[in-house]
N, C-alpha and C positions, 0 to 999 in steps of 0.2 A: 199204820198211818204215819205220815211224815210231814213236817212243816217246811221243808226246803225243796225247791223245784228240781235241784240237781241230784238228789239222793232219793231213791225209791225204796220204801220199806213195805213189806206185806204184813207186818205185825199188826194184828187186831183180832177181835172176836165179835162176830155178829151172827144173829140167827133169826129165823122166822119159822113158826110152826102153826099149823091149823088146829082148830078144835071145833066142837059142835056149836056152830053159830058165829065163828069169827077166827081171828088170828092173833097170836102173840108175837111181838117183834122186840128184839133187844140188841144191845151193843155195849161194849166196855168203854172206858174213858181214856185209855193210855195212848199217847202219841210217842213214837220212838224215832231216833235217828241212829241207825246201827244199834249199839248196845246202850245208848244214852236215852234216858227218858226225858223227852223234850217238854211234854205237857201232861198233866194228870186230869184235865177236865175237858178233853176234846169231844165235840159233838160228832157222833157217827150215825145217829138215828135222826131222820128228818121227816116231818109231816109234809107231804106234797099235795094232799087234798084231804077232805074230811074223812075219806074212806081208804086212803092209800098212803103207805109210808115207804121210805127208802132207807136202806143201810148201806154203808160203803166201807171197803177196805182199800187202802192205797194212799195216794197223795191227798193231804188235807185240802189244798187249793183246788184241785180238780173236783173233789167231792163237793165242796161248797159251791163252786161254779155250776156243776151239774144239777145240784139240788135247786138252785135259784132258777135255772132254765126250766126245769120240770114243773116247778110251782107255777111259773108264768104260762107255760104251754097248757097245763091242765086247766088253769083258770080261763084262758082264752077259749079252750074247747067248750067249757061250760057256758060261757057267754054266747058263743056262736051257735051251739046246738041245743041249749036249754036243758042239758042233762050232763051227768058226770061221765067222764071217760071210764071204761072198764079197766080192771086190773091188767087183763091181757093187752089192752090197748096201750096202757102206760108202759108195760114191759116192752112192747114192740117199739114204741117211741124211743124209749131209753136205749134199746139195742141199736136202733138206727142212728142215734146220736153217737154212740160209741164206735160204730162202724165207720163213721165219717171222719173222725179225727182221733189222734192218740190220747186217750184218757188213761192214766195209770191207776185204774180202780177195778174192783170187783163189786158188783152191785146185787142187792136183793130188793126186789119190788114186791111188797106184801100188802094185801088188802082184801076188801070184801065188796062184791057187787051182786047183781041179780043171780049170777051163776053160783054164788057161794064164796067161801074163803079161798084165797090163792096165794101161793108163794112162787116167785120166779127168780131163778139165779141167772145173772147176766154177766158174761165175762168181758174183758176189755176190748175184745175183737168184735163184739156185738152178738155173740151167741146167747140165746134165751131158752132156758129150760124150766118148765113147770114142775113142781113137786108138792108134796104134802108137808114137808119140812126141809130146811136147808140151813147149813152153817158155812160161814166164809172166814177167811183170814188164817193167820198162822196158828190160832187157837182151835181151828175147826177139827183137827183129828181128835182132840180131847173131848170136844163137844159131841162129835159123832159117836164116840164110844158110849157116852151116856144116853144120847138120843136113841141109838139103836136098841138100847136095853129098856128104856122107860117110856118112849113115845108110843102112843097107840091111837088109832083113829077113833073119833067120837069122844075124846076126852072132854071134860068140863073146862070152863074158863079157869077155875082155880087150879085144877090139875095141870093145865098147860102152863100157867104162870110158874108153878113150882118146878116143873121140868125145865123150863127156860132158865130160871134162876140157878138151878143146880148145874146146868150145862155151862153157863157163864162163870160160875164159881170154879168148876173143874178146869176151865181154860186158864183162869187167873192163877190157879195154884201150880200149873205146870208149864205155861207158856210165858216166857219173860217179857214178851212184847204186848201182853194183855193184862188188864187189871185196873186198879184204882176206881173200883165201883162200876156201876152199870146203869144204863137207861133201859126201862121196860115200858112197853105200851101195849094196849089192847085195842083192836079194831073190831067193831060189830056193826051190823046193818042198822041197829036201833040207835046206838050211841055214837057211832063214828069213831074217830081217833081219840083215845084217852090215854095220856101219858101219866104213869104212876108218879106220885110225888116221892121225894127222898124218904119221907116218913113211911109211906106205903111200901117202898122197896125194903127199907130196914125191917119193917114188921114181917114182910114175906120171908126175908132171909133168916130172921130169928126163929121162924116156925119150921125151918127145914132141918 
């Protein structure tokens, strides 16, 4: 993530993974400009509806602009149709936006709808790929090493949270552009989007 419009940094760590009944989504807090840490509390995880979240790697300004656009579009869809947009629909909308103009971002659209939990990886050219788990950013190779070993389909919510936290810790320990804590959220059909508090994240990390 980067806070200047003329310098692009791919440094970040975000992930989304499905479990039995929902999804876990997370991101680190560090923003970099080259080798310089610009900010230690940058938001990279955004709630765009009660059942869908977005994570982003890339330019901070583009990420914030895109998140505001998606929040508005999904709310307008709900008002017009009387129902929430599906996760696939939100992913397609995001892909279409990215294909229409240059956003220097890599996106995850993560959520739950009537078809179950979903994770979509969306590149800056508008490609959209569904998966059961995905990681983005410069920390993704370190996260994938752990996810390939410890992720399994049908995990419980607690198991998925522990795997996500371990993966973000792994990236923070090896990727200089990732770190300074993490945001973690759970999305289920019953409770919707629930962001863990700092105390809840600390308690989760202490038990790993």
